[in-house]
C-alpha positions as CSV (number, residue, x, y, z in Angstrom):
1,X,147.6,38.6,215.1
2,X,144.7,36.7,216.6
3,X,144.3,35.9,220.3
4,X,143.3,32.4,221.3
5,X,140.0,32.3,223.2
6,X,139.3,29.9,226.0
7,X,136.0,29.7,228.0
8,X,136.3,28.1,231.4
9,X,133.4,27.5,233.9
10,X,134.6,28.3,237.4
11,X,131.5,27.9,239.6
12,X,127.8,28.4,239.4
13,X,127.1,31.5,237.3
14,X,130.9,32.3,237.1
15,X,132.8,31.9,233.9
16,X,136.3,32.9,232.9
17,X,137.1,34.0,229.3
18,X,140.8,34.0,228.4
19,X,141.7,36.2,225.5
20,X,145.5,35.8,224.9
21,X,147.1,36.9,228.3
22,X,143.9,38.6,229.6
23,X,141.4,36.8,231.7
24,X,137.9,38.2,232.3
25,X,135.4,37.0,234.8
26,X,131.7,36.9,233.8
27,X,129.2,36.9,236.6
28,X,126.1,35.5,235.0
29,X,126.4,37.1,231.5
30,X,128.3,40.3,232.5
31,X,132.0,40.8,232.3
32,X,133.0,42.3,235.7
33,X,136.6,41.6,236.6
34,X,139.8,40.0,235.5
35,X,143.6,40.1,235.1
36,X,145.6,41.7,232.4
37,X,149.2,42.9,231.9
38,X,148.7,45.6,234.6
39,X,147.3,43.2,237.2
40,X,143.9,42.6,238.6
41,X,140.9,44.8,237.8
42,X,137.2,45.0,238.8
43,X,134.2,47.0,237.6
44,X,133.3,50.3,239.2
45,X,129.7,49.5,238.4
46,X,127.7,48.0,241.3
47,X,125.7,44.9,240.6
48,X,124.1,42.5,243.0
49,X,125.6,41.2,246.2
50,X,126.1,37.9,244.5
51,X,128.1,39.4,241.7
52,X,130.2,41.3,244.3
53,X,130.9,37.9,246.0
54,X,131.9,36.4,242.6
55,X,134.4,39.3,242.0
56,X,135.9,39.0,245.5
57,X,136.2,35.2,245.2
58,X,137.8,35.4,241.8
59,X,140.3,38.1,242.7
60,X,141.0,36.8,246.1
61,X,139.7,39.6,248.3
62,X,137.5,42.7,248.4
63,X,140.5,45.1,248.1
64,X,142.2,43.5,245.2
65,X,142.1,45.0,241.8
66,X,142.1,48.5,240.3
67,X,138.7,49.9,239.4
68,X,137.7,50.1,235.7
69,X,134.6,51.4,234.2
70,X,132.1,48.9,232.9
71,X,132.6,50.4,229.4
72,X,136.4,49.7,229.6
73,X,135.7,46.0,230.6
74,X,133.1,45.6,227.8
75,X,135.6,47.0,225.3
76,X,138.2,44.4,226.4
77,X,135.7,41.7,225.5
78,X,134.7,43.3,222.2
79,X,138.2,43.9,220.9
């Protein structure tokens, strides 16, 4: 079974990649947050203040989303 891929620019340096029912936010070139069948998630890795703003804007607040390791988010993109 293949998942349909969709790439959608959201704002300057913010892009959403949809893989089937999972959506992943890229800040610049790094996947950092998204939505899957368990709800919202965000990276536990700290990047720049701008990337943090991108994540909060995308998810709808600074306290929204469970924390996932950057490795786990990278694996979502790679699979």
